Legacy VTK file of the C-alpha trace (Angstrom):
# vtk DataFile Version 3.0
C-alpha trace
ASCII
DATASET POLYDATA
POINTS 412 float
73.640 1.387 20.431
73.709 0.376 23.918
76.709 1.769 25.811
78.928 -0.422 27.659
78.510 -0.495 31.562
80.386 2.279 33.024
83.771 0.827 34.843
82.968 3.395 37.893
86.703 4.120 37.853
87.510 7.653 37.507
89.893 8.788 34.951
93.156 9.693 36.716
93.402 13.315 35.790
90.073 14.253 38.100
89.677 12.457 41.311
87.611 13.029 44.717
90.697 14.389 46.238
90.382 17.453 44.016
87.078 18.119 44.578
87.646 18.201 48.258
90.464 20.558 47.516
88.038 22.526 45.441
85.685 22.742 48.041
88.179 24.213 50.575
89.161 26.935 48.052
85.432 27.791 47.443
84.215 27.900 51.048
82.952 31.261 51.702
83.413 32.776 48.195
80.358 30.704 46.449
76.922 30.130 47.959
76.032 26.921 49.111
72.852 26.823 47.360
69.520 25.006 48.684
68.895 21.582 47.768
65.162 20.931 48.544
62.117 18.780 47.486
59.504 19.902 45.219
56.086 18.101 46.461
54.518 19.358 43.475
56.738 18.347 40.685
57.068 14.904 42.641
53.367 14.323 42.469
53.503 15.238 38.322
56.335 13.082 37.444
55.614 9.981 40.137
58.998 10.201 42.168
60.606 12.176 44.825
62.378 15.282 43.117
65.221 17.333 44.655
66.239 20.496 43.302
69.608 22.334 43.691
69.180 25.847 43.124
72.318 26.766 41.463
70.592 29.677 39.755
70.805 31.512 43.006
74.503 31.871 42.654
75.778 35.527 42.589
76.341 35.057 38.843
73.037 33.027 38.602
75.190 30.097 37.475
77.200 27.130 38.895
79.923 27.953 36.262
81.706 30.195 38.962
82.413 27.268 40.861
84.931 25.975 38.342
86.055 29.391 37.311
87.070 30.355 40.794
88.695 27.045 41.686
90.882 27.471 38.555
91.718 31.208 39.218
92.670 30.357 42.653
94.886 27.565 41.843
96.728 30.001 39.277
97.448 32.529 41.840
98.811 29.899 44.428
100.918 28.367 41.745
103.516 31.010 41.831
104.162 33.432 39.080
100.848 35.842 38.873
99.397 35.417 35.689
99.184 38.535 33.102
95.560 37.751 33.120
92.848 35.535 31.869
90.826 34.602 28.876
87.897 32.482 28.291
85.320 31.507 25.849
81.595 31.214 26.723
78.032 31.751 25.733
77.653 33.601 29.068
77.714 31.743 32.477
81.375 30.706 32.330
82.044 34.117 31.170
80.372 35.651 34.051
82.042 33.459 36.418
85.594 33.946 35.166
85.003 37.983 34.994
83.295 38.024 38.465
86.032 35.978 40.230
88.761 37.563 38.026
87.814 41.094 39.160
87.453 40.028 42.931
90.939 38.736 42.617
92.333 41.614 40.565
92.967 40.072 37.405
92.323 41.085 33.767
89.821 39.050 32.178
89.189 39.073 28.424
85.838 36.805 27.333
85.120 36.055 23.772
81.400 35.290 23.444
79.293 33.930 20.192
77.999 36.996 18.256
74.176 35.766 19.112
74.807 35.310 22.938
71.629 36.905 24.813
72.350 40.571 25.429
71.734 39.944 29.280
74.797 37.870 29.507
76.953 40.055 27.492
76.116 43.246 29.571
76.379 41.230 32.976
79.806 39.917 31.822
80.889 43.658 30.918
79.481 44.712 34.361
81.690 42.381 36.436
84.875 44.281 34.565
85.538 42.094 31.551
86.630 42.969 28.233
84.198 41.173 25.751
84.898 40.420 22.314
82.081 39.153 20.198
82.932 36.498 17.645
81.753 33.768 15.536
78.434 31.891 15.326
78.910 29.040 17.726
81.139 28.238 20.963
83.550 26.365 19.122
84.409 29.673 16.737
84.550 31.598 19.993
86.984 29.210 21.530
89.394 29.149 18.511
89.535 32.991 18.593
90.110 33.152 22.311
92.984 30.580 21.956
94.314 32.719 19.313
94.192 35.991 21.573
95.674 34.165 24.553
98.905 33.381 22.391
99.216 37.068 21.242
98.699 38.824 24.458
100.366 36.188 26.779
96.879 35.503 28.683
95.825 32.309 30.418
93.127 30.366 28.810
90.213 29.128 31.316
88.636 26.099 29.437
84.780 25.982 30.427
84.574 22.497 30.857
87.810 20.624 29.659
90.090 21.386 32.633
90.667 19.343 35.772
90.507 22.234 37.907
86.922 23.237 36.572
85.716 20.006 36.686
86.637 19.616 40.232
84.899 23.042 41.014
81.678 21.862 39.406
82.253 18.564 41.540
81.393 20.374 44.768
77.871 20.372 43.918
77.511 16.815 44.409
79.145 17.063 47.799
76.544 19.655 48.859
73.584 17.761 47.236
74.197 14.066 49.107
75.010 15.864 52.470
71.519 17.752 52.067
69.477 14.768 50.955
71.404 11.415 51.430
68.363 9.568 49.674
69.059 10.521 46.208
69.328 7.527 43.948
69.285 9.205 40.641
70.757 12.437 39.151
69.704 13.798 35.934
72.392 16.384 34.806
72.383 18.956 31.866
75.506 18.180 29.431
77.049 20.350 26.984
80.716 19.972 27.110
80.486 17.575 30.224
82.207 19.523 32.751
79.196 19.748 35.189
78.350 16.021 34.982
82.016 14.918 35.095
82.674 16.720 38.295
79.408 15.455 39.752
79.856 12.031 38.461
83.538 11.687 39.879
82.096 12.705 43.574
79.328 10.536 43.364
81.275 7.638 42.530
83.119 7.869 45.199
80.422 9.013 48.113
77.635 6.834 46.836
78.598 4.592 43.741
74.692 3.114 43.473
73.404 6.325 42.312
72.367 6.322 38.749
73.570 9.374 36.781
71.685 10.507 33.642
73.051 13.071 31.383
70.559 15.189 29.115
71.383 17.247 25.994
69.158 19.155 23.715
68.470 17.332 20.622
69.911 20.145 18.583
73.485 19.822 20.100
73.923 16.006 20.790
77.704 15.785 20.660
77.973 13.932 24.029
75.154 11.448 23.075
76.926 10.641 19.675
80.507 10.072 21.325
79.105 8.212 24.206
76.531 6.058 22.256
78.190 5.861 18.962
75.347 7.575 17.394
75.323 10.238 14.626
72.398 12.488 15.444
72.567 15.841 13.373
73.485 19.003 14.884
71.384 22.026 14.503
72.367 25.744 14.754
70.327 27.196 17.826
68.708 26.267 20.841
67.050 28.061 23.709
69.388 26.202 25.730
72.239 27.858 24.602
74.232 27.187 27.661
74.610 23.636 26.542
75.028 24.310 22.683
78.384 22.761 22.547
79.343 21.444 19.261
82.393 19.152 20.373
82.568 17.557 23.933
86.034 18.064 25.906
88.466 15.110 25.527
88.802 14.938 29.327
85.070 15.085 29.998
84.315 12.580 27.046
86.385 9.933 28.980
84.796 10.759 32.359
81.335 10.527 31.075
82.125 7.213 29.423
83.499 5.863 32.781
81.103 6.912 35.376
77.789 8.076 33.577
75.038 5.755 33.143
73.154 6.948 30.431
72.585 10.099 28.188
69.141 11.126 26.856
68.010 13.698 24.439
65.029 16.360 25.007
63.293 18.594 22.250
62.832 22.463 22.282
59.512 22.118 23.326
60.393 19.693 26.536
62.779 22.595 27.687
60.193 25.322 27.345
57.671 23.370 29.169
60.058 22.819 31.882
61.028 26.525 32.158
57.361 27.316 32.594
56.746 24.683 35.026
59.556 26.006 37.274
58.371 29.390 36.993
54.661 28.704 37.919
55.287 25.995 40.314
58.532 26.684 42.171
58.453 30.404 41.436
62.064 30.202 40.143
63.539 31.509 36.941
65.888 29.166 34.818
67.337 29.595 31.510
67.163 26.538 29.116
70.123 24.302 30.344
68.965 24.704 33.826
65.407 23.285 32.570
66.860 20.334 30.943
66.762 17.816 33.934
63.260 18.521 34.572
62.552 18.377 30.668
63.942 14.979 30.803
61.788 13.807 33.501
58.536 15.278 32.307
59.369 13.735 28.755
59.739 10.235 30.349
58.275 10.095 33.571
58.134 6.221 33.725
61.855 5.926 33.666
61.958 7.605 36.996
58.943 6.629 38.616
59.501 5.851 42.474
63.264 7.121 42.777
64.804 9.824 44.372
65.665 12.195 41.594
68.289 15.060 42.215
68.059 17.782 39.426
70.503 20.853 39.275
69.168 23.999 38.442
72.315 25.114 36.750
71.641 28.574 35.361
68.981 31.471 35.515
70.397 33.702 32.913
67.830 34.004 30.374
66.838 36.718 27.917
63.714 38.665 29.057
62.298 38.507 25.387
63.139 34.880 25.065
61.390 34.352 28.406
58.136 36.269 27.500
57.955 33.914 24.110
58.105 30.960 26.164
55.640 31.975 28.611
53.126 32.828 25.804
53.871 29.327 23.931
53.626 27.690 26.991
50.089 29.100 27.533
49.301 27.963 24.058
50.038 24.423 24.875
48.373 24.314 28.160
45.080 25.562 26.272
45.171 28.958 28.337
46.019 30.984 25.259
43.931 30.046 21.978
43.082 31.542 18.408
39.565 31.119 17.103
38.261 32.063 14.145
34.447 33.124 13.998
32.645 33.505 10.848
29.136 35.489 10.820
26.953 37.881 8.842
28.405 41.420 8.094
26.120 43.255 9.929
26.100 46.539 12.270
26.634 45.090 16.076
27.766 41.613 15.128
31.200 42.106 16.740
29.432 43.185 19.641
27.508 40.180 19.838
30.425 37.781 19.350
32.572 39.167 22.279
29.509 39.377 24.594
29.087 35.623 24.155
32.935 35.270 24.939
32.516 37.408 28.054
29.667 35.103 28.995
31.693 32.201 28.698
34.150 33.625 31.161
37.212 34.128 28.652
39.208 37.187 28.226
39.845 38.603 24.685
43.673 39.391 24.243
43.410 40.244 20.465
40.657 40.890 18.043
41.313 40.940 14.243
38.065 42.128 12.063
38.797 40.304 8.483
36.842 41.162 5.258
39.402 41.330 2.356
41.435 38.072 3.123
38.508 35.978 4.293
37.363 32.865 2.240
33.592 33.412 3.089
31.425 34.956 0.853
31.499 38.933 0.419
28.380 39.395 2.697
30.176 37.758 5.613
33.005 38.613 7.726
35.387 36.526 9.640
36.574 37.493 13.110
40.002 36.416 14.710
40.329 36.373 18.192
43.166 35.589 20.474
41.430 34.500 24.027
42.671 33.675 27.443
41.131 30.954 28.922
41.545 28.404 31.647
41.969 24.958 29.885
41.246 23.245 26.824
37.726 22.343 28.266
37.027 25.755 28.660
37.965 26.490 24.995
35.617 23.786 23.905
32.764 25.543 26.104
33.543 28.931 24.553
33.587 27.426 21.104
30.085 25.739 21.688
28.491 28.766 23.166
29.395 30.774 20.067
27.788 27.765 17.749
24.865 27.797 20.114
24.606 31.874 19.309
24.396 31.115 15.750
28.128 31.717 14.686
30.520 29.517 13.141
33.365 29.294 15.449
36.692 26.821 15.282
40.012 26.829 17.089
43.103 27.293 14.449
LINES 1 413
412 0 1 2 3 4 5 6 7 8 9 10 11 12 13 14 15 16 17 18 19 20 21 22 23 24 25 26 27 28 29 30 31 32 33 34 35 36 37 38 39 40 41 42 43 44 45 46 47 48 49 50 51 52 53 54 55 56 57 58 59 60 61 62 63 64 65 66 67 68 69 70 71 72 73 74 75 76 77 78 79 80 81 82 83 84 85 86 87 88 89 90 91 92 93 94 95 96 97 98 99 100 101 102 103 104 105 106 107 108 109 110 111 112 113 114 115 116 117 118 119 120 121 122 123 124 125 126 127 128 129 130 131 132 133 134 135 136 137 138 139 140 141 142 143 144 145 146 147 148 149 150 151 152 153 154 155 156 157 158 159 160 161 162 163 164 165 166 167 168 169 170 171 172 173 174 175 176 177 178 179 180 181 182 183 184 185 186 187 188 189 190 191 192 193 194 195 196 197 198 199 200 201 202 203 204 205 206 207 208 209 210 211 212 213 214 215 216 217 218 219 220 221 222 223 224 225 226 227 228 229 230 231 232 233 234 235 236 237 238 239 240 241 242 243 244 245 246 247 248 249 250 251 252 253 254 255 256 257 258 259 260 261 262 263 264 265 266 267 268 269 270 271 272 273 274 275 276 277 278 279 280 281 282 283 284 285 286 287 288 289 290 291 292 293 294 295 296 297 298 299 300 301 302 303 304 305 306 307 308 309 310 311 312 313 314 315 316 317 318 319 320 321 322 323 324 325 326 327 328 329 330 331 332 333 334 335 336 337 338 339 340 341 342 343 344 345 346 347 348 349 350 351 352 353 354 355 356 357 358 359 360 361 362 363 364 365 366 367 368 369 370 371 372 373 374 375 376 377 378 379 380 381 382 383 384 385 386 387 388 389 390 391 392 393 394 395 396 397 398 399 400 401 402 403 404 405 406 407 408 409 410 411
């Protein structure tokens, strides 16, 4: 189903004046992050690509913009709140916790039970009381709302709040000021707070900019709301920062009014984008932070010749997950490969196999000498090798050299 053409008329609840007010509140308290061109990524996708490095914020995420705008407005509104509470998979949690601590406010954060430990520990490090509850953001949110009512705390929504949305919209002010030639923005979407704020600002400053939202295929709630589709929802994703089961009511309206299209990317697309940013830009992003680049790499023809702005919206990734993603990326690139070699089980055969591999310039990562579980005859042995190689053509060269040396070799 093709969505109706956006009306370009912002919903009355968030306007450009709100974003300007947010920028004034945030000045000097959050980093105006760099927005610079990546020549290498541009060459790869056939477009000019501009990266907004929100992963360089103190909490490594854009989320502190909206959190600080909300907290500052609360304090300016009269009676001091008893405390604040939020539900978050991590980045909003850190933003609320950090700025609540800085402003002298009690902060309670409810996080899904499977939130990466790096985010849990950092949130505690900012002085917040952390409650782990539920398997999803929606369950954590319901728990946070219940605790807010019980303890008289003010709930700070991670995306469906005008002040939070306005805070996120300050990113667009900085991007268009730094790179006025941008004509396309590709923005990660979970609940929709980031893209709603950015779109509200952009439609005022430069209405011709094409705005594309990106969701992980495992959590397509905003895509379903926008296009009327019924994509099934998964249970987990490496982009947990945008793993939202239901978009906000306010953000749903803003996205329909202001955004041109939404697209889906798969887990492999996101993994590839994380590795590309690490290798090419030497910058670390989490899954949500790589979603925009994942969309470009998946459909480069869609953005050919355009000036594309991407927001690297977060950099809080579990080290163990990162290690797995890097290793899987090496496999996809043909730089890490498993080879099965069959040979006569005689003394010195393993040494001959490894010598051929070394002469071919590959590095041996793992060796498994298999006898009992091999399908070969009892007189033969199967050697499983994990090799570090340069690229797929190098892999073929290694296999050919093993074959020339009299061994049966294949990639598996």
